[in-house]
C-alpha positions as CSV (number, residue, x, y, z in Angstrom):
1,M,0.0,0.0,0.0
2,V,1.2,3.5,-0.8
3,D,2.4,5.4,2.2
4,Q,0.1,8.3,3.2
5,E,2.9,10.8,3.4
6,L,3.8,10.0,-0.2
7,L,0.2,10.0,-1.3
8,D,-0.2,13.5,0.2
9,L,2.6,14.8,-2.1
10,L,1.5,13.1,-5.3
11,V,-0.4,14.8,-8.1
12,C,-1.3,13.9,-11.7
13,P,1.8,14.8,-13.7
14,E,-0.4,16.2,-16.5
15,T,-3.1,18.3,-14.8
16,K,-1.5,18.6,-11.3
17,L,-4.8,17.5,-9.8
18,P,-4.5,15.6,-6.5
19,V,-4.7,11.8,-6.5
20,H,-6.1,9.4,-4.0
21,L,-6.3,5.6,-3.5
22,A,-9.0,4.2,-5.8
23,G,-11.9,2.5,-4.1
24,S,-13.0,-1.1,-4.7
25,D,-15.9,0.1,-6.9
26,V,-13.5,1.8,-9.4
27,L,-11.1,-1.1,-9.3
28,D,-13.9,-3.6,-9.9
29,R,-15.2,-1.6,-12.9
30,L,-11.8,-1.3,-14.3
31,N,-10.9,-4.9,-13.9
32,R,-14.1,-6.0,-15.6
33,A,-13.1,-3.9,-18.6
34,I,-9.5,-5.3,-18.5
35,R,-10.9,-8.9,-18.5
36,A,-13.1,-7.9,-21.5
37,G,-9.9,-6.7,-23.3
38,S,-11.1,-3.2,-23.7
39,V,-8.5,-1.2,-21.7
40,S,-5.4,0.5,-23.0
41,T,-2.9,2.9,-21.4
42,R,-2.6,6.4,-22.7
43,G,0.5,5.2,-24.4
44,G,-1.6,2.7,-26.4
45,D,-0.5,-0.5,-24.7
46,R,-3.3,-3.0,-23.9
47,V,-3.7,-3.6,-20.2
48,E,-3.8,-7.3,-19.6
49,Q,-3.0,-7.6,-15.8
50,E,-5.8,-6.7,-13.4
51,I,-5.2,-3.7,-11.1
52,D,-5.0,-4.4,-7.4
53,E,-4.2,-0.8,-6.4
54,G,-4.3,2.5,-8.1
55,L,-4.3,6.2,-7.6
56,L,-7.3,7.9,-9.0
57,R,-7.1,11.5,-10.2
58,E,-9.4,13.9,-8.3
59,D,-11.8,14.2,-11.3
60,G,-12.2,10.4,-11.4
61,A,-11.3,10.2,-15.0
62,V,-7.7,8.7,-14.8
63,L,-6.1,6.0,-12.8
64,Y,-2.3,5.6,-12.2
65,P,-1.5,1.9,-11.4
66,V,0.5,0.9,-8.3
67,R,2.8,-2.0,-8.9
68,D,4.8,-3.5,-6.0
69,D,3.8,-0.6,-3.8
70,I,5.2,1.9,-6.3
71,P,2.9,4.4,-8.0
72,I,3.5,4.6,-11.7
73,M,3.0,8.3,-12.3
74,L,3.7,8.4,-16.0
75,I,1.2,10.0,-18.4
76,D,1.7,7.2,-20.9
77,E,0.9,4.6,-18.2
78,A,-2.3,6.3,-17.1
79,I,-5.6,4.5,-17.7
80,A,-8.9,6.2,-18.5
81,V,-11.5,4.9,-16.0
82,P,-14.5,3.2,-17.7
83,G,-17.7,5.0,-16.9
84,S,-16.1,8.2,-15.9
85,A,-16.8,11.6,-17.5
86,P,-15.4,11.9,-21.0
87,T,-11.9,13.3,-21.2
88,D,-9.4,14.0,-23.9
89,D,-7.5,10.8,-22.9
90,P,-7.9,7.9,-25.3
91,G,-7.3,5.4,-22.5
92,T,-9.9,2.8,-23.6
93,D,-10.5,1.1,-26.9
94,E,-13.9,1.7,-28.4
């Protein structure tokens, strides 16, 4: 799990909006889409591994995955959250 002190410092590298730990509802929705094969990163790579932990941008539109307790705060690794408000990020395949 991401340390709270680190979490308090992190922001989206693109918008500078704060991030927080994603709830189980968001992770469940995202993982269903991953199992369906309909999720890609902003960089265009298909997401094949389910997400156990992630940091959700304050607007709820983008998630940054956490792997081995390390937040991956790279714009190209960001994932648009299915069911969130439309954004300019092409993070899911149509």
